[in-house]
C-alpha positions as a printed NumPy array, in Angstrom:
array([[ 20.13 ,  12.254,   6.279],
       [ 20.01 ,   9.365,   8.701],
       [ 19.367,   5.809,   7.555],
       [ 15.939,   5.778,   9.242],
       [ 14.966,   9.037,   7.525],
       [ 16.06 ,   7.647,   4.156],
       [ 14.011,   4.466,   4.692],
       [ 10.98 ,   6.53 ,   5.756],
       [ 11.296,   8.703,   2.639],
       [ 11.488,   5.586,   0.441],
       [  8.34 ,   4.192,   2.079],
       [  6.384,   7.325,   1.076],
       [  7.13 ,   7.302,  -2.643],
       [  4.264,   8.72 ,  -4.702],
       [  2.279,   6.396,  -6.89 ],
       [ -0.329,   3.722,  -6.691],
       [ -0.075,   1.105,  -3.933],
       [  0.405,  -2.463,  -5.093],
       [ -2.918,  -3.531,  -3.529],
       [ -4.747,  -0.998,  -5.725],
       [ -2.828,  -2.05 ,  -8.823],
       [ -3.961,  -5.599,  -8.211],
       [ -7.554,  -4.541,  -7.463],
       [ -8.046,  -2.206, -10.425],
       [ -5.581,  -3.661, -12.903],
       [ -3.947,  -1.92 , -15.804],
       [ -7.072,   0.129, -16.548],
       [ -6.795,   1.753, -13.084],
       [-10.567,   1.782, -12.881],
       [-13.345,  -0.045, -11.102],
       [-14.667,  -0.451, -14.65 ],
       [-18.327,  -0.235, -13.63 ],
       [-21.015,   1.327, -15.845],
       [-20.385,   4.799, -14.408],
       [-16.648,   4.542, -15.027],
       [-17.296,   3.427, -18.606],
       [-19.656,   6.338, -19.261],
       [-17.18 ,   8.83 , -17.758],
       [-14.412,   7.382, -19.899],
       [-16.497,   7.71 , -23.064],
       [-17.402,  11.293, -22.217],
       [-14.123,  12.614, -20.793],
       [-11.774,  10.873, -23.241],
       [-13.452,  11.578, -26.611],
       [-12.249,   9.588, -29.611],
       [ -9.913,   7.525, -27.422],
       [ -7.896,  10.511, -26.22 ],
       [ -5.083,   9.767, -23.779],
       [ -5.787,  12.806, -21.564],
       [ -8.92 ,  14.123, -19.917],
       [-10.77 ,  16.774, -21.929],
       [-10.6  ,  19.689, -19.457],
       [-13.584,  21.497, -21.004],
       [-15.759,  18.403, -20.684],
       [-14.604,  17.898, -17.108],
       [-15.627,  21.484, -16.303],
       [-19.05 ,  20.908, -17.902],
       [-19.456,  17.641, -15.977],
       [-18.764,  19.493, -12.727],
       [-21.165,  22.303, -13.63 ],
       [-23.939,  19.869, -14.644],
       [-23.614,  18.073, -11.297],
       [-23.14 ,  21.165,  -9.082],
       [-19.58 ,  20.228,  -8.132],
       [-17.294,  23.138,  -7.234],
       [-14.321,  22.291,  -9.41 ],
       [-12.285,  25.141,  -7.926],
       [-11.834,  23.015,  -4.793],
       [ -9.698,  20.672,  -6.875],
       [ -7.848,  23.214,  -9.029],
       [ -4.584,  22.371,  -7.258],
       [ -4.81 ,  18.843,  -8.745],
       [ -3.922,  17.841, -12.285],
       [ -6.858,  17.004, -14.576],
       [ -6.41 ,  13.257, -14.128],
       [ -6.683,  13.534, -10.361],
       [ -9.61 ,  15.932, -10.709],
       [-11.337,  13.366, -12.912],
       [-10.728,  10.656, -10.333],
       [-12.056,  12.835,  -7.513],
       [-15.121,  13.937,  -9.463],
       [-15.752,  10.316, -10.46 ],
       [-15.691,   9.287,  -6.8  ],
       [-18.127,  12.071,  -5.892],
       [-20.488,  11.043,  -8.684],
       [-20.229,   7.356,  -7.761],
       [-21.109,   8.198,  -4.166],
       [-24.081,  10.313,  -5.235],
       [-25.311,   7.62 ,  -7.602],
       [-25.075,   5.012,  -4.841],
       [-27.303,   7.242,  -2.684],
       [-29.893,   7.339,  -5.476],
       [-29.14 ,  10.918,  -6.521],
       [-29.311,  11.964, -10.172],
       [-25.999,  12.111, -12.02 ],
       [-25.67 ,  13.85 , -15.392],
       [-22.935,  12.895, -17.848],
       [-22.756,  14.616, -21.205],
       [-26.181,  16.172, -20.762],
       [-27.817,  12.783, -20.153],
       [-29.108,  11.4  , -16.889],
       [-27.194,   8.35 , -15.678],
       [-29.353,   5.692, -14.08 ]])
């Protein structure tokens, strides 16, 4: 591998960019009310990993086709679904989390 190819490969390391680490901090979240509610629902009893069954219910309740994201791990699915819900909420659409409407 050439030196330029090695440098290019190093530049594309997976992970979170420094600018996002600084913006979102250690919590890796925008930490708004929606993020807090998703955290409470998807990480019951302070779990470290996303509850996959709850994520599936969240998608079903909000008419999100989770199969589109099945190639992603549950953490990335949660992030993607959270972004979709945040966008919908910003447009004034109804979002349901844990069977309750989020306003």
